[in-house]
C-alpha positions in Angstrom: 12.1 -61.9 4.5 15.7 -62.3 5.4 17.0 -63.4 9.0 20.1 -64.8 7.8 22.5 -62.3 9.2 22.8 -59.3 10.6 25.9 -58.8 8.1 22.9 -58.0 5.5 21.3 -55.4 7.4 21.3 -51.9 5.5 23.3 -48.8 6.4 22.2 -46.6 9.1 21.3 -43.2 7.5 23.4 -41.2 10.0 26.5 -43.3 8.9 25.3 -42.4 5.4 25.1 -38.8 5.6 28.2 -38.6 7.5 30.1 -40.4 4.8 28.7 -37.6 2.7 29.8 -34.9 5.1 33.3 -36.7 4.8 33.3 -36.3 0.9 35.8 -34.0 0.6 39.6 -33.3 -0.1 41.4 -34.1 3.1 44.5 -35.8 4.3 45.4 -39.3 3.5 45.1 -42.7 5.6 44.6 -42.3 9.1 46.0 -38.7 9.1 42.6 -36.9 9.1 40.8 -35.5 11.9 38.2 -37.7 11.9 40.5 -40.9 11.9 42.7 -38.7 14.9 39.9 -38.0 17.2 38.8 -41.5 17.5 40.8 -42.1 20.5 39.2 -39.1 21.8 35.7 -40.5 21.3 36.8 -43.6 22.8 38.8 -42.7 25.8 35.5 -40.4 26.7 32.7 -43.3 26.2 35.1 -46.0 28.5 36.6 -43.1 31.1 40.0 -43.5 30.3 42.9 -42.9 28.3 43.1 -45.7 25.2 43.9 -45.6 21.4 41.5 -46.3 18.7 42.1 -47.7 15.1 39.8 -48.3 12.6 39.7 -51.3 10.6 37.4 -52.5 7.7 36.4 -55.7 8.9 36.0 -57.7 11.6 37.9 -60.4 10.7 40.6 -58.0 10.8 40.2 -56.3 14.2 40.4 -60.1 15.6 43.3 -61.0 13.9 45.3 -57.5 14.3 44.2 -58.0 18.2 45.2 -61.2 19.0 48.8 -60.1 16.9 49.1 -57.5 19.6 48.7 -59.9 22.7 50.2 -63.3 21.1 53.6 -64.0 20.1 54.1 -66.4 17.2 55.3 -69.4 19.2 52.3 -68.7 21.9 48.6 -69.9 22.1 45.4 -67.6 22.9 42.5 -69.8 24.6 39.3 -69.3 23.3 35.9 -71.4 23.3 35.7 -74.2 20.3 33.0 -72.5 19.0 34.5 -69.3 18.7 34.4 -67.2 15.4 38.2 -66.8 15.5 38.3 -70.4 15.5 35.5 -71.5 13.3 35.3 -68.4 11.2 38.2 -66.5 10.3 39.8 -68.7 7.6 42.7 -69.2 10.0 43.2 -65.1 9.8 44.5 -65.6 13.7 47.3 -68.0 12.7 48.4 -66.1 9.7 48.6 -62.5 11.6 50.3 -63.9 14.6 53.0 -66.2 12.5 51.4 -69.4 13.5 50.1 -68.6 17.2 47.8 -71.7 18.1 44.4 -71.3 19.0 43.5 -73.6 22.3 39.9 -74.7 22.7 38.1 -74.6 26.1 34.6 -75.5 26.3 31.4 -73.5 28.2 27.6 -73.5 27.9 26.4 -70.9 25.0 30.3 -70.7 24.1 31.0 -68.9 27.1 33.9 -69.2 29.0 34.7 -69.2 33.1 37.5 -69.3 34.9 37.3 -72.9 35.6 36.9 -74.3 32.0 39.9 -72.0 31.2 42.3 -73.1 33.5 41.4 -76.7 32.8 42.9 -76.0 29.4 45.8 -73.9 30.7 46.9 -76.5 33.9 47.0 -79.6 31.3 49.8 -77.5 29.3 53.2 -78.8 30.9 55.4 -75.7 31.1 58.2 -77.0 29.1 59.8 -75.6 25.6 57.9 -78.9 23.8 54.7 -76.8 24.3 52.8 -73.8 23.1 52.3 -71.9 26.7 49.2 -69.4 26.9 49.8 -65.8 26.4 46.0 -65.0 25.8 42.6 -65.4 26.4 40.0 -63.9 23.8 36.2 -64.3 24.6 33.3 -62.7 22.3 30.7 -60.7 24.0 27.6 -61.4 23.0 28.9 -65.1 22.2 28.4 -67.2 18.7 24.9 -68.7 20.5 24.0 -65.4 21.4 25.0 -65.5 25.0 26.2 -62.6 27.0 28.7 -62.3 29.6 27.9 -60.0 32.6 30.4 -57.5 33.8 31.3 -59.9 36.6 32.0 -62.8 34.5 34.1 -60.8 32.5 36.0 -59.0 35.3 36.8 -63.0 37.0 38.4 -63.6 33.7 40.5 -60.5 33.4 41.4 -61.5 37.0 43.0 -64.8 35.9 44.6 -63.6 32.7 46.3 -61.0 34.8 47.1 -63.4 37.6 48.6 -65.6 34.4 50.7 -63.0 33.1 48.0 -63.0 29.6 46.0 -60.6 27.6 42.6 -60.7 27.0 40.8 -59.8 24.2 37.0 -59.1 23.4 35.3 -60.0 20.0 32.8 -57.2 20.4 31.0 -57.9 16.7 27.8 -57.8 18.6 29.2 -55.4 21.7 26.3 -53.2 21.3 23.9 -55.8 21.6 25.3 -57.2 25.2 25.5 -53.9 26.7 21.7 -52.9 25.9 20.5 -56.3 27.3 22.6 -55.6 30.4 21.6 -52.4 30.7 25.7 -51.3 31.9 28.3 -49.3 30.5 30.5 -49.8 28.1 33.1 -49.3 30.3 31.9 -51.4 33.1 31.8 -54.6 30.5 35.2 -54.3 29.6 37.1 -53.8 33.2 40.1 -55.6 32.4 40.1 -56.5 29.1 43.2 -55.2 27.1 41.9 -55.4 23.5 38.1 -54.6 22.1 37.3 -55.7 18.7 34.1 -52.8 18.6 31.8 -54.2 16.1 29.7 -51.5 14.0 29.0 -53.4 10.3 26.3 -55.2 12.0 25.0 -52.9 14.2 24.3 -50.1 11.2 27.6 -49.4 9.9 28.9 -50.0 6.6 32.3 -51.1 6.4 33.8 -49.7 9.8 35.0 -51.5 13.3 37.2 -50.3 15.5 40.0 -51.3 17.3 39.9 -50.1 21.4 43.4 -50.7 23.1 42.9 -49.9 26.8 46.9 -50.1 26.8 47.7 -47.4 24.3 50.8 -48.9 23.9 49.9 -52.2 22.2 48.3 -50.1 19.2 51.9 -48.8 18.4 52.6 -52.3 16.6 49.4 -53.0 15.4 49.4 -49.8 13.3 52.3 -51.5 11.1 50.8 -54.7 10.9 47.6 -52.8 9.9 49.5 -51.4 6.6 51.6 -54.6 6.1 48.1 -56.8 6.1 46.5 -54.3 3.4 43.8 -52.6 5.7 45.4 -49.2 6.1 42.6 -47.6 3.7 44.0 -44.4 2.1 40.9 -42.5 2.3 39.9 -43.8 6.0 38.3 -40.5 6.7 35.0 -42.6 5.2 35.5 -45.2 7.9 36.0 -42.6 10.6 33.2 -41.0 9.7 31.1 -43.7 10.2 32.2 -44.6 13.9 31.7 -41.0 14.9 28.1 -41.2 13.3 27.6 -44.5 15.4 28.8 -42.7 18.6 27.0 -39.6 17.8 23.7 -39.4 20.1 23.9 -43.2 21.1 22.8 -44.2 17.9 24.9 -47.5 18.6 22.6 -48.4 21.7 19.2 -47.3 20.3 20.6 -49.8 16.9 21.4 -52.5 19.2 18.0 -52.4 21.1 16.1 -52.6 17.7 17.7 -55.4 16.7 16.9 -57.3 20.6 13.4 -56.0 20.7 13.1 -57.9 17.4 14.6 -61.1 18.8 12.7 -61.2 21.6 9.3 -61.0 19.9 10.6 -64.2 17.6 12.0 -65.8 21.3 8.6 -65.4 22.7 6.5 -67.7 19.6 9.5 -69.7 19.9 8.9 -71.3 23.3 10.5 -74.9 24.0 12.1 -74.8 20.9 14.8 -72.5 22.1 18.3 -74.1 22.5 20.0 -71.1 24.1 18.6 -68.1 26.0 17.9 -65.1 23.7 19.9 -62.0 25.2 21.2 -60.4 21.9 20.0 -60.2 18.3 20.3 -64.3 17.7 18.1 -67.2 18.2 18.8 -71.0 17.8 15.9 -73.2 17.6 15.2 -76.9 17.2 13.6 -77.6 13.8 12.6 -80.5 11.4 14.0 -80.0 8.1 10.3 -80.4 7.2 9.4 -77.6 9.2 12.6 -75.6 8.1 11.4 -76.2 4.3 7.7 -75.1 5.3 8.9 -71.5 6.5 11.3 -71.4 3.4 8.4 -72.0 1.4 6.5 -68.9 3.0 9.7 -67.2 1.9 11.6 -66.8 5.2 15.5 -66.9 4.8 17.6 -68.3 7.9 20.6 -70.3 8.5 20.6 -73.8 9.1 23.4 -74.3 12.1 23.5 -77.7 12.5 21.3 -81.2 12.3 17.8 -80.0 13.5 18.9 -76.6 14.3 18.3 -73.5 12.7 19.6 -69.9 13.4 17.7 -66.7 13.2 18.9 -63.2 13.0 17.0 -60.2 13.6 19.3 -56.2 12.8 18.4 -52.8 13.6 15.8 -52.2 10.9 14.3 -55.7 10.7 10.5 -54.6 9.4 8.3 -54.9 12.3 5.5 -56.8 9.8 8.5 -59.4 8.9 9.3 -60.4 12.7 5.2 -60.8 13.5 5.0 -62.8 10.2 7.9 -65.1 11.2 6.8 -65.1 15.1 3.4 -66.4 13.6 4.4 -69.0 11.5 7.0 -70.4 13.9 4.3 -70.5 16.6 1.6 -72.5 13.9 4.3 -75.1 13.3 
């Protein structure tokens, strides 16, 4: 019974059906109708003109986004527990040709204008110091906490006032949207580039890069090719994204994942380290207690000393969720 990662979740049937429908001879790379239609789909979703590119991984999406916003001699401010800092094997630095990540603090891996300003204001404005050029936030964060539209807008205002670009890592963007009950547009006001996650939420191998300034996409198309991420049969990636957007599948799958997490949160009680606002739970647990759960057949991640992480997904079986809730309550 797997609660290790939503990356291991099955592919949504609508995605598989769409890929099968795309299985015909067509133009290669991103010249097919499905790929070319992504900009219009996302422009309608966000209520403004955007450019949209598919990429096969979240790592590529984040790294390409930061490369669009930050020069090699610059820096990107992010949380010290951000995925781009701890889990990308140096990809942001590689794609930006050496730009530095500048680390800030915040509860639940969330940044605030004050925590960001504390980092930026400590940097002398001279040629010897890396200057910030971008700000990167994650929604939902690495601890499953969600930025509200007002919090995003406040960070966007700070970034704009200082001449920085704003990137949002949205690997679990759908989970944040359904938790808040807002629209995608409301949660991205002031964002320059969004890494729109689909793989964790029912996709197979497709993420989207959404550029709210379409001009930023021009160089990214070349960077994507140079990095080896321009797949020759890109229509299969575009088909996945269209399928998830059709009939709001991306929202339905996120609701299911969030609901499963809430069922576990009710059993966890005082063990919870962070609020459960998406589909991740972080629990206080001794090694002996974790071993007891594993002996009962549950798979999950040891996060830190005395802490474990549980992740639900869109297809988490209800009986397995209920069984884990009972097992946690019985510890």
